[in-house]
N, C-alpha and C positions, 0 to 999 in steps of 0.2 A: 329131439333125437340126442344122444347121449353122442361121443367123439368115440369112437374107437378106442381105448386103453395106448394101443403103439404112439398116436399120433399126441396123447395128455403127455405121452414123458417126456416126446422131443422137444413140444413146445415149453414143456418143464426147462428143460436142459437148456434153450434160447434162451429165456428171458432170464435164468439164472448165470449165465456168461459171465464173466469180468476178465478184461485182459490182465495180464499177472504185472505184476513190479517190475519186471523187467521188461515186459515188450510198451509196460508205458512209459520208460527212461527211455528206450531206443528209439519210441516213434517223438517225445518230445526233442530229439537231439537232433533225429530226420530234420524235424522245423527250424530246428537253431541252424542248420549247417544251410540248409536253404535258403535261408534269409540273410544270413552271414557272405554267403558266396554273391546272393545280388546286391548286396551293401556294396563291396567290397568292387565289382566289375564296375559299376558307378561312378562310383568311386577315381577308378582306375582312366574312367572314359573323360572326365572332368577336373581331373589332376589340376591341372596347371591352370584352369581359372577356378575353380573354388579355393586353392593358394593364393594364388592373388585377389582373390577378391575378400577371404579372412585380414592379410599381412597386408593390403594397400600397395603393396610391391608391383613393382611394372618391370617387365625385363624390357630394356632398351637396348635396340639393334642399332648399329651405324650401320648406312648402305653408303658404298661410295661407286660411282657410274663415270666412266667416261663419255657414254655413249648418251646421248641427249634423252630427259626425264620425258618429252611430251611426245619420243618418236619408241625407239627400239627401247628405250630403258622404263618404257612406260612395262610395256610388254613382259620386262623382266620381273619387275617390282610387285607387277599382278600375282607372279606367277610365284616370288616368294612366299607373296601372301596368302597364296589356296597352298603350300605347302606348309605354311606354322600355322593356316587354320585347320590343316586337316589332324594338328598336334596339339589342339585344344586351345592358341594362341588367339585370343583377340583385340584388335587392335583400339586400344582406347578402356579398356578394362585392364587386363596383364600384358599389356603389349604397346611399346611405344617403337615409333620409326621416325629415326633419324637420316635421312634423304639427302644427299648431296652430290649434282649431276656435273660434269666439267662441260657439258656441252658439246662434244667432239673435241676439247680442245686443253690438250694435255701439260700443257703447262700452268695453267686450273689445280689441278691434282692436289699438289703441294700443300695449299690454301683451304684448298677444303679438307683435308684429312685433317687439320688442325682443326679445323670449326668443328669439326665430330668426333675428333679427339676431347676435346672442350667440353662436352655434352656429359663425357664420361659414361661412355657405353659398355653393355656387356660381353658385346660379341663385335666384330665389324662383319661386313659381305662386302665382296665384289669378286667383277672377274677380271681376265687380262693381265699380263705382266705387267704393264707400265703403272696400273692402279694399285695391282699386287705389291709392285716393289715400292711405290710411293708410302704405302703403309706400314711395311716390314720396314722401313729406315723412319717411319716417323714413330710406330711403338714397337719394342721386345714383350712387350706384358699383356697390353687388349688380346683375347685370341682372335683369331682372322681366319673368316672361312672363303676359301676360294668355287667361288661357282664356274668357270674355267680360266685354264690357263692351259700355253703349251712348254711339256715336260717344265715341270717344276725343280725336276731334281739336276735336270743339264743349266738350269739357271741358277743353279746356286743358292735358290728358297728353302728346298727340304732338301736330306740327308737321303732318304729313299720313301717310296710307295710308302712299304709296310709300316715305317717309324718315322713321321718326316719328322722329327724333334722340333725344337722352339713354339711356336705359338700360331704357328698353322697348319689345316690342315682342309679337305675338300675335294672339289673334283678337277683331275687335269685329263687333258688329250697328249697322250703320249706316245702315239705313234705319230711322228714325223713321216710318214709312209703316205699320210692322207694327202700330203701335199703331190707326191708321185702318183696316186689314183686320180687325182683332179687332173693332172697333164693326160694320163690315159684314156679318160673319158671325154675330153676337150677333142683328144687326137681323134677316138674311134666316132664321136658326134661329127668332127672335120675332117676326113679324110688327108686332105690337102693342107693339110697343118704343117707347118714347114720352120715357121721363125714366128716363135712366141716372147708377147713383153709380158712381161711380170712387174704386175702391181703391187708395191709393198711399203711397210713405213720403217721409215732409216733409221725411226727411234723408239722400235722396238723390238728389245734382244728376243722377244718370242718369234720376230721376223728372219732374224737373226741366224737362227739355227735353220728355218726353213729354204732361207736362200741354198744354203747348201744341199736342200733336197734336189730342190730345181735343176740346180748342175748335176748331179747323177741321173735324177730320173731324164734331162734335156741328151743326156750322151745315150742313156740305152734306148730311148725311142727314136732319135736321129736326129732332134730338132736341137736349132743354134734357138738361141734365147737373149732378150733384150733386156736390161737391168730400167727399172720404168720407176727406183723407189723414188718416195716422197717424204719430207719431215711434219709436212700440214698442209690441210686445205687448200691455201695457198699458192700450193707449189705444183696443184692437181693440171691447170691447163699449160703449163710445160710441161707435164711429164705427157699428156697428151699429141700432143704439136708433136714431141721428138718419136713418140708411140709411132704416129703416123707417117714419121721423117726416118724412122728405121726398117721402112715394109714391114711390116710385122702381119702375119695376117690371123693374128689370135690374142688374146689375153687372159691372165691366170691371175687373178686377184686372192693374196694372201690373208686369208684369215685376220683382223685388224678392229678394235675398238675406234680406230680413228675413222678409218676407214669406211667403217659400218657405220660412222654416224652422217655419213652422207649418201648413204644408196642412190638416191635421184639423181643427184647430182652426177655421179658416177657413171650411172646405168646411160641419162642424158650425154654423156662424155663420148662414150661406146657406141653408141647410136648414130652420131656423128659421123664416128671414124669408120661406120659399118662393118663393125668386128665381129664374131662370136666371141666369149667371154663364158669364164667358166670362173664360180665366187665360190665362197666360204658358207654362206650365208645365205638363208632362203628369202629374205626382205627382199634383194637383188633382183630376186625374180620376180616377185610380185610387184618392184617395184618396173618391171619389163625387160630384165634380163634374161639371159639364154638359158643358161641351166648353173645349178649349184649344188654343193657335194658338201655334209659337213652335221657336225654333233645336233640335236636338239638343244640349243643354249636355254630356254623358256622350261624345258624340263630340266634342264644343271639345274634352273636358279631352285627349282619346286624341290629337288630330294637336296640342294643346300639344308633346306629348312629342318633336314634327321639331323645335321651337324650342328646347327641352332641351338637343337632341344637338349643332344646331350652334351651341350658344354657347360647351357644353362643347370643342369642337374650334375655337374660336379665333374666331366669329363676334360682332359687334359688332352690338348689339340696335337700335342706331341705323342700321345699315343693310339688316337683316330686316325686309322690308314686312309691313303688318299686312295677314291675309286674314280674309275674312268667311265666317261657316258656310255652308255648300254647302245644309244637311239643314236643312227647316220640317215640323214634326208639325202635321196637325190632326184631333186622337183627339175621339168623341165616345162619350156614355154617355148611352145611351139606355134604360138603369133609370132615371137620374134622370131624364131628358126623360119620359117615362112618369107617376115619381112627382109633378111639374109640371106632369101633364095638357098635355105640350105633347107635338105633331105634327110630330117635323123633317122637312124636303123632303127627298125621293130624292133630287135634286139637291146638296143639302149631300152628302148620305148618300154619296153616287158622289166627289164627292172627298176623304174623308175619309181618312188613312191607316189609320188604325185606327178600330173600331165596340164597343164592349164592350157586350154584351147580355145 
């Protein structure tokens, strides 16, 4: 049986249809555009690694730490590696890290800075005013990335946050009010607080700035304070003897890399004195301290990798605005509070980012 004529005509039209020259060109262009987009996207993802594999060049990053490498320094280095890895840098392939640690001894910084500079690094990474000032004195040409420092403008190492000038940029804590905040938190946790001992590093210019804030905050809170400054770990035993002799009933430990190199030693001394204390770094609370409030320093090291990447790609530190940490943590150790016979107010516990029980 023959198909109807209308179906025959439709079949003929379908079998005889061919795309026009313009339609073929448009389709071909779409295919090429899709392929090119995929290639470019892949190239952006692996650019640093691919470039290094082709040229054989490895970015050499010098890292100078005051804190011990096997302690807190290891945490910082791991965070920096993570940040660099997220940007396509792989150690041993397109990245070399020259790491030096003063192991908590500031007098070793200058020699270690010279060692790092002898390796001809492309970029330097460090944190803390003592290490930063050491590198700043050692070189005016090699770019320096700060992972964290107290007010670089007041320290005289940056012209401003927006335009640092010179060979330095990175992240900084601009608010000296953090010192006041810690005193407020300690007073809230210990309402009977009347005389606070301030543990600080006399050799740290950033600590000198913070000490002025201590005086102002103490007046506002109706506190007296005792100067428990030290120049090195060897002076810690004498400082704690003086704290007990001064009849202090609380301790404020100002953020400092030298002090941060000895968390267990300091926490044990505080425990022997049976005094509540607040610290800048959470590793003191992990070691058994009562409470801490401050920036997430490992996160700052991770974020510093962005500055390293920009500089390796041609940016000048002088033109890179200095950023401030975005994460501040309140950590409270209830086990230590119980040992001291303290009842931490619920209003304070609710504000804590972490409570150790």
